[in-house]
C-alpha beads as a LAMMPS data file, in Angstrom:
LAMMPS data file: protein, C-alpha beads

73 atoms
72 bonds

1 atom types
1 bond types

-500.0 500.0 xlo xhi
-500.0 500.0 ylo yhi
-500.0 500.0 zlo zhi

Masses

1 110.0

Atoms # bond

1 1 1 148.116 -116.000 104.426
2 1 1 147.913 -115.228 108.149
3 1 1 145.045 -116.189 110.424
4 1 1 143.788 -115.212 113.858
5 1 1 141.761 -117.793 115.750
6 1 1 139.673 -116.593 118.679
7 1 1 139.099 -119.703 120.780
8 1 1 138.404 -121.082 124.225
9 1 1 140.017 -123.926 126.130
10 1 1 138.362 -127.332 125.666
11 1 1 136.522 -126.202 122.519
12 1 1 136.252 -129.104 120.014
13 1 1 135.474 -126.862 117.022
14 1 1 138.476 -124.676 117.889
15 1 1 140.714 -127.754 117.860
16 1 1 139.298 -128.777 114.471
17 1 1 139.894 -125.292 113.062
18 1 1 143.511 -125.223 114.276
19 1 1 144.092 -128.743 112.920
20 1 1 142.734 -127.676 109.525
21 1 1 144.917 -124.551 109.459
22 1 1 147.966 -126.657 110.365
23 1 1 147.158 -129.175 107.608
24 1 1 147.056 -126.317 105.072
25 1 1 150.287 -124.791 106.477
26 1 1 148.490 -121.566 107.403
27 1 1 150.218 -119.587 110.143
28 1 1 147.868 -118.442 112.868
29 1 1 147.779 -116.538 116.121
30 1 1 145.528 -118.080 118.734
31 1 1 143.666 -115.700 121.027
32 1 1 142.235 -117.687 123.926
33 1 1 139.203 -115.990 125.472
34 1 1 139.331 -116.212 129.247
35 1 1 143.111 -116.703 129.354
36 1 1 144.992 -113.982 127.473
37 1 1 141.997 -112.164 125.974
38 1 1 138.594 -111.106 127.310
39 1 1 135.151 -111.718 125.885
40 1 1 134.876 -107.935 125.519
41 1 1 137.980 -107.880 123.312
42 1 1 136.447 -110.585 121.114
43 1 1 133.201 -108.610 120.855
44 1 1 135.154 -105.503 119.817
45 1 1 136.403 -107.498 116.806
46 1 1 133.218 -109.503 116.168
47 1 1 130.247 -107.642 117.716
48 1 1 127.752 -110.422 116.909
49 1 1 129.925 -113.330 118.072
50 1 1 127.895 -115.938 119.938
51 1 1 130.425 -118.754 119.774
52 1 1 134.034 -119.646 119.099
53 1 1 136.067 -120.143 117.065
54 1 1 135.915 -116.805 115.297
55 1 1 138.500 -116.879 112.539
56 1 1 140.077 -114.063 110.563
57 1 1 142.303 -114.571 107.533
58 1 1 144.372 -111.612 106.350
59 1 1 142.183 -109.289 108.423
60 1 1 138.874 -110.556 106.993
61 1 1 136.329 -112.302 109.222
62 1 1 135.735 -115.796 107.848
63 1 1 133.498 -117.071 110.657
64 1 1 133.652 -120.390 112.480
65 1 1 135.028 -123.818 111.620
66 1 1 132.478 -124.661 108.893
67 1 1 133.058 -121.334 107.165
68 1 1 136.823 -121.827 107.429
69 1 1 136.566 -125.305 105.872
70 1 1 134.479 -123.890 102.996
71 1 1 136.886 -120.970 102.552
72 1 1 139.975 -123.195 102.327
73 1 1 138.419 -125.775 99.973

Bonds

1 1 1 2
2 1 2 3
3 1 3 4
4 1 4 5
5 1 5 6
6 1 6 7
7 1 7 8
8 1 8 9
9 1 9 10
10 1 10 11
11 1 11 12
12 1 12 13
13 1 13 14
14 1 14 15
15 1 15 16
16 1 16 17
17 1 17 18
18 1 18 19
19 1 19 20
20 1 20 21
21 1 21 22
22 1 22 23
23 1 23 24
24 1 24 25
25 1 25 26
26 1 26 27
27 1 27 28
28 1 28 29
29 1 29 30
30 1 30 31
31 1 31 32
32 1 32 33
33 1 33 34
34 1 34 35
35 1 35 36
36 1 36 37
37 1 37 38
38 1 38 39
39 1 39 40
40 1 40 41
41 1 41 42
42 1 42 43
43 1 43 44
44 1 44 45
45 1 45 46
46 1 46 47
47 1 47 48
48 1 48 49
49 1 49 50
50 1 50 51
51 1 51 52
52 1 52 53
53 1 53 54
54 1 54 55
55 1 55 56
56 1 56 57
57 1 57 58
58 1 58 59
59 1 59 60
60 1 60 61
61 1 61 62
62 1 62 63
63 1 63 64
64 1 64 65
65 1 65 66
66 1 66 67
67 1 67 68
68 1 68 69
69 1 69 70
70 1 70 71
71 1 71 72
72 1 72 73
């Protein structure tokens, strides 16, 4: 299982998502919007994104932190 986490700096839900992925030993790539990635790049992947995190697992959009928690449990 491989995840991509679109996040922003100082985002509490992003921190929770990454903590959950770490606790489940899920490898992830973090894409920080505004640092290494642009908002436009995020919207190319998730056209309706209104918030972060936006999380993909094995290429499938899971959603945000709550959806990730439900998916992993």
